[in-house]
N, C-alpha and C positions, 0 to 999 in steps of 0.2 A: 504494500500500500504506500501511496505518496511517493512514487518513484520520482527522483530528481529533487525532492524536498530535503532540507537539512534539519535533522532533529537537534534541539537545543534545550537547555534548562537555564532560565533567567532568574537571578536574584532580584526580586522586586521590592525588597525592603521588609522590615519587621519580621525577619526570619522566614519569609515565604519564598519558595522557589516555584516557578510556574514552568511546566514542561510544555513544549510546543514543537510544531514542525513549520518550516518556512520555505516557500517556493514561489517562483515566478518573478515578474517585474511589472512595474506600473503602480497606479494608485493602490493604497493598502486596504485590504479587506480582512477583518477579524471574524473568525468562525468560532462560535461557542456552542458546545454540546449540552445535552440534557442528562437526566438520571434515568437508569443507572449505567449510563454509557460513558464514553471518553471521546477525545477528538477523532477517534477512528470512524465515527459516524459520518464524517465528511470525506471518506476515502473516494467517493465518486465525484462529488461536487468540487472539492478542493483542487485536484489536478486540472479539471476542466477550467475552472476560474483562473488558474495560474497562467493560462495562455495570454491573459490580458491584464492581470492584476498581481500585485504582491500579496500572497495569501498566507495568513498566519492562522493555523488551527491549534488551539491550546486546550489543555486540561484545566478545568476550574479548580480552584482551591478545594481540597478534600477528595478529588476524583483523579483517576488515572495515576500518572506518575508525578503529579504536583504535590506540594506539601500538604500535610494533614495535621494542622496545629491542634493543640489541646483546646477543648471547648471551654466555655465559660457559662456562668449561671444564667446570664441574660441572652445567650445564644448569639451575641453580636459577632463573635468570631466567624460564624458561618452565615452572616447576613448577606443579602444581595449587594448592599453597599460595600462591604468588605471585599466581596468577589469582584465587583465592578472596579474598585480601586486597584486591585491586583492587575486587572486587564488593562486599565489605563496606564499603569506604570510599565507593564510589559511592552505596550506599544511605544512608550517614550524610550525605553531601553533599546528597542529595535530601530529607533530613529524616525518614528512616524508620529508627527504632531496631530495630523488629521487622518481620519480613516472612516470607512463604512464598517458596520457591524451586522452580522447575521447570527441570530440565536434561535435554538430549538429548545422547547421544554424549559428546564431550569436555566439554560443558557439564554433563552428568550427573556426570562425574568431579570437576569443580570443585564441583558441588553436594555430593558426598560429603565433600570436604575442608572446605567451609563448615560442614557439619553437625558435623564433628569439631572444627574450630578456633574456631567462633563459635556454639556451641549455644545460648547465652543469647539470641541474636538471631533464631533461626529458629523460626517457629511450626509449620512442617511442610515436608517436602520431597517432591518427585516426581522419580523417576529413570526416564528413558525409554530402554529397550533397551540397558542396559549391566549388567555385573556389576563388583564391585570389582576394581580394577586388579591388586592382588596376587593375588587369587583366580584371575584369568585366567592370569597368568604362572605361577602354581603348578600349573595344570592343563592345560598345553599338550599337545595330541596332534597327530599328523600332520594329521588332518582340520581341527582348529581352526586350525593354522598355515597351512593352505592357504586356508581361508576368510578369515582375518585376515592375509593375506600382507603387507599394508602395515605392520602393526605391526613387522615384522622388516626390511622394506626401508627404512623411513623412519628407523630408529634407527642406520643405518650412518653412519660418521663423515663429517662435512662435508668436501668438497662433493659426494660421490657422488650422494645422492638428489636434491639440488637441481639438479645438472647433468643428471640424467636427466629431471626434470620440466620445468624451465624452457623448453627449446626447444618444448615442446608442452603448455603448461599446461591448455588447455581440453580436450585429449584425456584427460589424467589426470583432470580434474574430472568430465567426463561419464562416464568409466569407473566412478569411485567412486559417483557418484549413480545409476548403473545396476546396482548391486550389492547384496548382502546381502538378497536377496528383494524388492527394489524395482526399479522401472524409471523411467528418466528422464521418462517421459510423465506421471508424477504431479506434476511440479513446474510451478507456474504460470509462464508466460513472463516476467512481471515479476520473479519471484523468481529464476529462472534467469539472467536478465540481470544481476541484482545479484551473484549468485555468480560469474558470468563476469567482471564488472568488477573485483571484488576479488581474484579468484584470479590474474588476469593481471598479477601484481605479484611480482617475485622476492623482495621482503621478506616477503610473506605466505607464500610457499612455504617460505622458510627458517624462518620462525616456526613453521609447522606441523611441519616436521621436528624442530625443537627441542622442541616440545610432546611429540612421540612419544619423542624421546631422553630427555627428562626422565622420562617415564612408566616407562622401562626402567632408570632409575638413581635419581635423587634422590627421586622420588616413592615408590619402594619403601623408601628409607631413612626417609622421613616416615611411611609406613604402619607400618613396624616399630616406630618410636618411639611410635606411637599405641597399640601393644600391644593389649590386649583391650578397650579403650574402646569401648563400644557407643553407637549412635545411640539417643537416648531419645525424640525428638520423633516424631510420626506420620510414617510413610514410605509413599508410594504407589509401587509398582513396576508399570510398564507395559512390554510388549514386543510386538514384531511376531510373529505366529504363523508367518510364513514367513521370519523372520530367523534369524541365527546363534545368538543368545543362547538362545532358546527351543528350538532344535533340539538343542543339546548339553547344556543344563543345565535344572534346575528353578529359575527365577529367584527365586521366593518362598522356596524352601528355602535357597538360597544367601544371600539378603539377611537371612534370619532368624538367620543366624550372626553378623551384624554389627549388627543393630538389634532393638529389643524390641517395636516396634509397627508391624508390616508388613501391608499389604494390597495387592492388585493383581490384574491380569488381563492376558490376552493380547488384543491387538487384531488383527483380520483384516487384516494388512498385513505389509510387509517392515520393514526397519530405519527407514525415514523415515516413521514412522506419523503424525506430526503433520501432514504434508502429504498423505499417501496416504489417511488416514481421519480427517480433521479433526473431523467431527461426533462420531464414536465416542470419539475421544481427548478431545475437549472435555467430553463427558458424564462421563467418568471423573474428569477433573481438577476439574470444577465440583462434583461430589458430594464429592470429597475436600476441597476448599477450604471448602465449606459445613460440613463436619464439624469444622473447626478452631475452637478458641476465638478470640474476637476479640482483637486486640492490646490490651495493657494501657495503651497510650498512643497518642495521635494523632500524626500527623506534626508535627514541630516547625517546619518551614518548607516553603514551596512553591517550586518552581524552574520 
């Protein structure tokens, strides 16, 4: 996977190392994965985008080969703000002051926080198959809670979720990847092997649980503090036609409550659309990226 890309680990400060692969040339595009995956989910889209862009596909804090710091009582260590800060610092270290960002699942929530906390650096953002965290928690129904059962299971106090998952981590992993309108058959064997390697690690399982605990606590505090601030840069919203988001909500209508310049479409897929329908997902993302103005400055250094 990622032939021609350079793997690297970047110290982004505060004792955090972020693992990533870098390839291509041109305007910078940051790719952020979801749970329980790693940057390997971009193995189809990343190389294709690198023909016209400098592509950075990274592992979020707590996932893959990135640092998994000790958690804290308020769960701030695994907040989307902390993860967004990591990624902004990563792009600075790689010499990119301005960049576009594409996020799926938890990575899309990090993307949302990047757009709010670092708007001067983001040329445009693409959000794949999520709605704003606060919006989802504010509109929970029995049906949604059933579909997103893990949102409520993983936020239980440590160590209950960890103790339930750790004895059979691959069973949990395969169940999640076989959910939300997708089937495990859509994943390339080499990508699945990478997900299995990384998830068979109690520290990643704990970090994932902390990620969800943060979403139900400190992230909502941060969202309230952001108030009515809207996303001003161009925003692409994609979702799977067979997934949860499009079934219970109108994603474009929801995101237009949070952003001023929104476009998007459904992809004939479940939740894991980038791997289930890579060609169609790529077409939408490439058209979006081509519509963005070029960055005002070139990278300051190569790594």
